[in-house]
Structures are given as C-alpha cells and as structure tokens.
N, CA and C atoms as a LAMMPS dump frame, in Angstrom:
ITEM: TIMESTEP
0
ITEM: NUMBER OF ATOMS
345
ITEM: BOX BOUNDS ff ff ff
-5.0000000000000000e+02 5.0000000000000000e+02
-5.0000000000000000e+02 5.0000000000000000e+02
-5.0000000000000000e+02 5.0000000000000000e+02
ITEM: ATOMS id mol type element x y z
1 1 1 N 129.068 146.733 -34.342
2 1 2 C 129.371 147.952 -35.073
3 1 3 C 128.19 148.332 -35.955
4 2 1 N 127.892 149.584 -35.941
5 2 2 C 126.795 150.073 -36.74
6 2 3 C 127.224 150.176 -38.206
7 3 1 N 126.373 149.714 -39.113
8 3 2 C 126.637 149.803 -40.533
9 3 3 C 127.516 148.679 -41.068
10 4 1 N 127.952 147.785 -40.234
11 4 2 C 128.823 146.683 -40.652
12 4 3 C 127.964 145.498 -41.032
13 5 1 N 128.042 145.086 -42.283
14 5 2 C 127.241 143.98 -42.774
15 5 3 C 128.176 142.874 -43.253
16 6 1 N 128.419 141.902 -42.379
17 6 2 C 129.354 140.814 -42.664
18 6 3 C 128.914 140 -43.867
19 7 1 N 127.631 139.712 -43.97
20 7 2 C 127.124 138.895 -45.088
21 7 3 C 127.317 139.59 -46.429
22 8 1 N 127.111 140.905 -46.44
23 8 2 C 127.309 141.666 -47.668
24 8 3 C 128.78 141.642 -48.073
25 9 1 N 129.662 141.81 -47.088
26 9 2 C 131.086 141.79 -47.365
27 9 3 C 131.528 140.408 -47.863
28 10 1 N 131.006 139.347 -47.269
29 10 2 C 131.326 137.986 -47.689
30 10 3 C 130.852 137.737 -49.118
31 11 1 N 129.66 138.199 -49.445
32 11 2 C 129.115 138.046 -50.8
33 11 3 C 129.995 138.782 -51.809
34 12 1 N 130.444 139.976 -51.464
35 12 2 C 131.313 140.738 -52.358
36 12 3 C 132.639 140.01 -52.575
37 13 1 N 133.187 139.432 -51.528
38 13 2 C 134.446 138.688 -51.639
39 13 3 C 134.262 137.457 -52.526
40 14 1 N 133.14 136.768 -52.384
41 14 2 C 132.865 135.593 -53.219
42 14 3 C 132.692 136 -54.682
43 15 1 N 131.994 137.088 -54.917
44 15 2 C 131.816 137.589 -56.282
45 15 3 C 133.163 137.966 -56.901
46 16 1 N 134 138.623 -56.107
47 16 2 C 135.315 139.017 -56.592
48 16 3 C 136.159 137.778 -56.926
49 17 1 N 136.083 136.741 -56.102
50 17 2 C 136.841 135.516 -56.366
51 17 3 C 136.364 134.862 -57.661
52 18 1 N 135.049 134.837 -57.897
53 18 2 C 134.519 134.275 -59.143
54 18 3 C 135.017 135.071 -60.349
55 19 1 N 135.034 136.39 -60.228
56 19 2 C 135.519 137.233 -61.32
57 19 3 C 137 136.987 -61.585
58 20 1 N 137.779 136.824 -60.515
59 20 2 C 139.211 136.572 -60.668
60 20 3 C 139.45 135.222 -61.342
61 21 1 N 138.692 134.204 -60.974
62 21 2 C 138.826 132.886 -61.593
63 21 3 C 138.466 132.958 -63.078
64 22 1 N 137.413 133.676 -63.389
65 22 2 C 136.989 133.833 -64.778
66 22 3 C 138.064 134.567 -65.586
67 23 1 N 138.633 135.601 -65.004
68 23 2 C 139.681 136.364 -65.674
69 23 3 C 140.919 135.499 -65.89
70 24 1 N 141.27 134.673 -64.909
71 24 2 C 142.419 133.777 -65.052
72 24 3 C 142.205 132.817 -66.217
73 25 1 N 141.015 132.274 -66.343
74 25 2 C 140.713 131.369 -67.457
75 25 3 C 140.801 132.109 -68.79
76 26 1 N 140.32 133.326 -68.8
77 26 2 C 140.372 134.133 -70.015
78 26 3 C 141.826 134.408 -70.413
79 27 1 N 142.675 134.688 -69.426
80 27 2 C 144.078 134.976 -69.697
81 27 3 C 144.808 133.78 -70.296
82 28 1 N 144.395 132.57 -69.923
83 28 2 C 145.02 131.371 -70.472
84 28 3 C 144.798 131.282 -71.979
85 29 1 N 143.709 131.85 -72.46
86 29 2 C 143.387 131.783 -73.879
87 29 3 C 144.016 132.879 -74.717
88 30 1 N 144.601 133.87 -74.076
89 30 2 C 145.227 134.973 -74.804
90 30 3 C 146.688 134.62 -75.065
91 31 1 N 147.091 134.702 -76.326
92 31 2 C 148.473 134.411 -76.69
93 31 3 C 149.159 135.678 -77.182
94 32 1 N 150.43 135.826 -76.778
95 32 2 C 151.241 136.963 -77.185
96 32 3 C 152.522 136.41 -77.788
97 33 1 N 152.944 137.019 -78.893
98 33 2 C 154.137 136.537 -79.581
99 33 3 C 155.243 137.572 -79.509
100 34 1 N 156.428 137.109 -79.118
101 34 2 C 157.624 137.94 -79.146
102 34 3 C 158.464 137.546 -80.351
103 35 1 N 159.01 138.548 -81.026
104 35 2 C 159.761 138.309 -82.251
105 35 3 C 161.132 138.965 -82.116
106 36 1 N 162.169 138.257 -82.606
107 36 2 C 163.524 138.806 -82.591
108 36 3 C 164.207 138.522 -83.926
109 37 1 N 165.214 139.315 -84.207
110 37 2 C 166.006 139.101 -85.409
111 37 3 C 165.238 139.288 -86.694
112 38 1 N 164.304 140.203 -86.686
113 38 2 C 163.526 140.441 -87.899
114 38 3 C 162.587 139.298 -88.248
115 39 1 N 162.216 138.508 -87.242
116 39 2 C 161.253 137.432 -87.462
117 39 3 C 161.864 136.045 -87.552
118 40 1 N 163.177 135.923 -87.315
119 40 2 C 163.785 134.591 -87.401
120 40 3 C 163.585 133.774 -86.125
121 41 1 N 163.23 134.456 -85.037
122 41 2 C 162.9 133.768 -83.779
123 41 3 C 161.548 134.294 -83.307
124 42 1 N 160.616 133.374 -83.027
125 42 2 C 159.295 133.721 -82.511
126 42 3 C 159.022 132.871 -81.272
127 43 1 N 158.552 133.529 -80.216
128 43 2 C 158.205 132.819 -78.987
129 43 3 C 156.805 133.248 -78.588
130 44 1 N 155.952 132.257 -78.277
131 44 2 C 154.584 132.555 -77.839
132 44 3 C 154.427 132.22 -76.36
133 45 1 N 153.738 133.11 -75.665
134 45 2 C 153.349 132.924 -74.275
135 45 3 C 151.85 133.176 -74.185
136 46 1 N 151.207 132.601 -73.171
137 46 2 C 149.85 133.039 -72.894
138 46 3 C 149.935 134.188 -71.903
139 47 1 N 148.813 134.819 -71.633
140 47 2 C 148.81 135.997 -70.769
141 47 3 C 149.043 135.649 -69.299
142 48 1 N 149.147 134.362 -68.994
143 48 2 C 149.522 133.947 -67.631
144 48 3 C 151.026 133.699 -67.54
145 49 1 N 151.732 134.098 -68.594
146 49 2 C 153.186 133.997 -68.658
147 49 3 C 153.685 132.561 -68.774
148 50 1 N 152.88 131.686 -69.362
149 50 2 C 153.299 130.316 -69.635
150 50 3 C 153.865 130.257 -71.055
151 51 1 N 155.101 129.753 -71.219
152 51 2 C 155.641 129.617 -72.57
153 51 3 C 154.898 128.541 -73.344
154 52 1 N 154.504 128.848 -74.575
155 52 2 C 153.71 127.922 -75.385
156 52 3 C 154.493 127.324 -76.55
157 53 1 N 155.275 128.156 -77.239
158 53 2 C 156.002 127.629 -78.388
159 53 3 C 157.196 128.503 -78.731
160 54 1 N 158.158 127.87 -79.401
161 54 2 C 159.334 128.553 -79.928
162 54 3 C 159.47 128.135 -81.386
163 55 1 N 159.638 129.097 -82.268
164 55 2 C 159.855 128.82 -83.691
165 55 3 C 161.146 129.504 -84.12
166 56 1 N 162.017 128.723 -84.744
167 56 2 C 163.301 129.227 -85.206
168 56 3 C 163.395 128.984 -86.713
169 57 1 N 163.71 130.033 -87.443
170 57 2 C 163.902 129.897 -88.889
171 57 3 C 165.361 129.519 -89.157
172 58 1 N 165.604 128.804 -90.228
173 58 2 C 166.969 128.379 -90.554
174 58 3 C 167.978 129.536 -90.618
175 59 1 N 167.508 130.708 -91.006
176 59 2 C 168.38 131.883 -91.101
177 59 3 C 168.998 132.258 -89.765
178 60 1 N 168.337 131.909 -88.672
179 60 2 C 168.87 132.213 -87.344
180 60 3 C 170.063 131.321 -87.013
181 61 1 N 170.105 130.15 -87.582
182 61 2 C 171.172 129.19 -87.312
183 61 3 C 172.333 129.377 -88.279
184 62 1 N 172.022 129.545 -89.545
185 62 2 C 173.06 129.74 -90.56
186 62 3 C 172.575 130.772 -91.572
187 63 1 N 172.837 132.051 -91.287
188 63 2 C 172.332 133.117 -92.162
189 63 3 C 172.888 133.058 -93.579
190 64 1 N 174.085 132.532 -93.729
191 64 2 C 174.715 132.51 -95.048
192 64 3 C 174.206 131.369 -95.923
193 65 1 N 173.753 130.278 -95.28
194 65 2 C 173.249 129.13 -96.05
195 65 3 C 172.096 128.47 -95.29
196 66 1 N 170.967 129.186 -95.175
197 66 2 C 169.844 128.635 -94.403
198 66 3 C 169.327 127.311 -94.947
199 67 1 N 169.491 127.082 -96.234
200 67 2 C 169.01 125.826 -96.823
201 67 3 C 169.806 124.62 -96.333
202 68 1 N 170.979 124.873 -95.737
203 68 2 C 171.808 123.767 -95.24
204 68 3 C 171.361 123.26 -93.865
205 69 1 N 170.449 123.983 -93.23
206 69 2 C 169.993 123.597 -91.885
207 69 3 C 168.816 122.638 -92.019
208 70 1 N 168.975 121.446 -91.446
209 70 2 C 167.898 120.462 -91.577
210 70 3 C 166.805 120.696 -90.533
211 71 1 N 165.614 120.25 -90.868
212 71 2 C 164.422 120.454 -90.035
213 71 3 C 164.579 119.805 -88.655
214 72 1 N 165.255 118.68 -88.602
215 72 2 C 165.449 117.978 -87.326
216 72 3 C 166.255 118.826 -86.336
217 73 1 N 167.264 119.514 -86.836
218 73 2 C 168.073 120.395 -85.982
219 73 3 C 167.224 121.546 -85.456
220 74 1 N 166.432 122.119 -86.337
221 74 2 C 165.56 123.227 -85.929
222 74 3 C 164.578 122.761 -84.855
223 75 1 N 163.919 121.634 -85.067
224 75 2 C 162.952 121.117 -84.093
225 75 3 C 163.61 120.82 -82.756
226 76 1 N 164.834 120.27 -82.783
227 76 2 C 165.539 119.985 -81.539
228 76 3 C 165.824 121.277 -80.774
229 77 1 N 166.302 122.301 -81.478
230 77 2 C 166.587 123.584 -80.825
231 77 3 C 165.311 124.233 -80.285
232 78 1 N 164.234 124.166 -81.055
233 78 2 C 162.957 124.723 -80.587
234 78 3 C 162.506 124.021 -79.308
235 79 1 N 162.608 122.701 -79.277
236 79 2 C 162.221 121.934 -78.081
237 79 3 C 163.106 122.28 -76.889
238 80 1 N 164.413 122.429 -77.126
239 80 2 C 165.334 122.769 -76.036
240 80 3 C 165.033 124.151 -75.462
241 81 1 N 164.807 125.124 -76.344
242 81 2 C 164.483 126.471 -75.877
243 81 3 C 163.167 126.483 -75.095
244 82 1 N 162.153 125.784 -75.617
245 82 2 C 160.863 125.753 -74.928
246 82 3 C 160.999 125.073 -73.568
247 83 1 N 161.753 124.001 -73.5
248 83 2 C 161.979 123.316 -72.223
249 83 3 C 162.686 124.23 -71.224
250 84 1 N 163.673 124.979 -71.694
251 84 2 C 164.389 125.902 -70.812
252 84 3 C 163.465 127.013 -70.299
253 85 1 N 162.618 127.532 -71.178
254 85 2 C 161.666 128.566 -70.759
255 85 3 C 160.701 128.027 -69.704
256 86 1 N 160.193 126.818 -69.922
257 86 2 C 159.259 126.208 -68.963
258 86 3 C 159.952 125.938 -67.638
259 87 1 N 161.204 125.492 -67.681
260 87 2 C 161.964 125.236 -66.465
261 87 3 C 162.152 126.529 -65.668
262 88 1 N 162.5 127.604 -66.37
263 88 2 C 162.661 128.902 -65.705
264 88 3 C 161.346 129.366 -65.09
265 89 1 N 160.244 129.158 -65.792
266 89 2 C 158.92 129.558 -65.279
267 89 3 C 158.589 128.801 -63.996
268 90 1 N 158.864 127.499 -63.978
269 90 2 C 158.607 126.685 -62.781
270 90 3 C 159.44 127.211 -61.609
271 91 1 N 160.698 127.524 -61.877
272 91 2 C 161.581 128.027 -60.812
273 91 3 C 161.124 129.391 -60.305
274 92 1 N 160.724 130.264 -61.225
275 92 2 C 160.227 131.587 -60.826
276 92 3 C 158.97 131.439 -59.968
277 93 1 N 158.028 130.602 -60.418
278 93 2 C 156.793 130.401 -59.656
279 93 3 C 157.09 129.889 -58.253
280 94 1 N 158.058 128.973 -58.131
281 94 2 C 158.437 128.445 -56.823
282 94 3 C 159.02 129.512 -55.926
283 95 1 N 159.878 130.353 -56.487
284 95 2 C 160.47 131.435 -55.695
285 95 3 C 159.425 132.442 -55.246
286 96 1 N 158.514 132.783 -56.155
287 96 2 C 157.448 133.734 -55.808
288 96 3 C 156.589 133.16 -54.684
289 97 1 N 156.214 131.891 -54.819
290 97 2 C 155.391 131.252 -53.788
291 97 3 C 156.113 131.241 -52.443
292 98 1 N 157.397 130.934 -52.469
293 98 2 C 158.187 130.896 -51.231
294 98 3 C 158.252 132.275 -50.575
295 99 1 N 158.528 133.299 -51.379
296 99 2 C 158.622 134.664 -50.847
297 99 3 C 157.276 135.14 -50.31
298 100 1 N 156.21 134.887 -51.065
299 100 2 C 154.891 135.333 -50.631
300 100 3 C 154.442 134.573 -49.393
301 101 1 N 154.827 133.318 -49.285
302 101 2 C 154.484 132.531 -48.115
303 101 3 C 155.132 133.118 -46.867
304 102 1 N 156.346 133.639 -47.014
305 102 2 C 157.009 134.246 -45.861
306 102 3 C 156.295 135.534 -45.44
307 103 1 N 155.682 136.21 -46.398
308 103 2 C 154.945 137.436 -46.09
309 103 3 C 153.598 137.118 -45.442
310 104 1 N 152.935 136.075 -45.953
311 104 2 C 151.597 135.744 -45.445
312 104 3 C 151.648 134.83 -44.231
313 105 1 N 152.852 134.483 -43.793
314 105 2 C 152.979 133.614 -42.625
315 105 3 C 152.53 132.196 -42.907
316 106 1 N 152.605 131.776 -44.152
317 106 2 C 152.232 130.411 -44.508
318 106 3 C 150.751 130.201 -44.711
319 107 1 N 149.959 131.267 -44.628
320 107 2 C 148.522 131.13 -44.865
321 107 3 C 148.276 130.759 -46.318
322 108 1 N 147.412 129.825 -46.542
323 108 2 C 147.057 129.443 -47.905
324 108 3 C 145.857 130.276 -48.326
325 109 1 N 146.134 131.409 -48.979
326 109 2 C 145.051 132.325 -49.355
327 109 3 C 144.299 131.855 -50.584
328 110 1 N 144.914 131.056 -51.425
329 110 2 C 144.273 130.42 -52.576
330 110 3 C 143.369 131.367 -53.36
331 111 1 N 143.915 132.535 -53.666
332 111 2 C 143.187 133.488 -54.507
333 111 3 C 143.864 133.464 -55.869
334 112 1 N 143.17 132.981 -56.911
335 112 2 C 143.801 132.858 -58.229
336 112 3 C 144.359 134.179 -58.714
337 113 1 N 145.604 134.131 -59.194
338 113 2 C 146.236 135.318 -59.752
339 113 3 C 146.849 136.248 -58.755
340 114 1 N 146.686 135.963 -57.464
341 114 2 C 147.241 136.845 -56.459
342 114 3 C 148.749 136.742 -56.441
343 115 1 N 149.27 135.523 -56.544
344 115 2 C 150.728 135.323 -56.52
345 115 3 C 151.134 134.556 -57.736
C-alpha cells in the first residue's frame, strides 16, 4: 500500500502506551475526597477509583452525645467501611475484566487504563 508506514505506526503506538502508563501512575497520586453529612463522613479515593480511607466523626454515630462514642468503635467502623469499599472495587474490576474479555475474544491487550 502506498503511504502506509508500519514502523511509524508502531512507534506511535509505543509512544501512546508510554503516555498511558505515565498517566496511570499520575492518577494513582491524585486523591479525591467525598464528604457527607456536613463533614461527619469523609471517604478518599485516588483517581484510579481505589478507596484509600474512611473517616467517621463521632457525631455520625451518636449526634446527641458524640463524646460518648469511643475511638475504638470509630476505628472499627472506618476499617469495616474501607474493607467493604475495597471488596466492591475488586468485584467490579473482575466483572469489567470478564465482560471486556468476552468482547475482545480473550485477547490480552494489556493496555493500562483501557479496562
């Protein structure tokens, strides 16, 4: 074919893959915080949608007597919520991979951030 340059196209694909990998690494460093209840619940995720932390203020557990809520209870609830978020993320990632695999016919495209 006239005008078809396979080496140029391959180089562009390699450059694009390097850029995608770099962007994926950059996204891991970006944190976003979701807030509910006027700030009594805070959840942090990175830009790759990985849950990072959950913070619960005593007012969320007992608004009438927040001083009665001990730190151990708060830490346990924060850990449970974070574990549940991570579990859901793992399940979502598995479902996405399964669905995309059915579309790609099982080809391992291994392009970061594609799926």
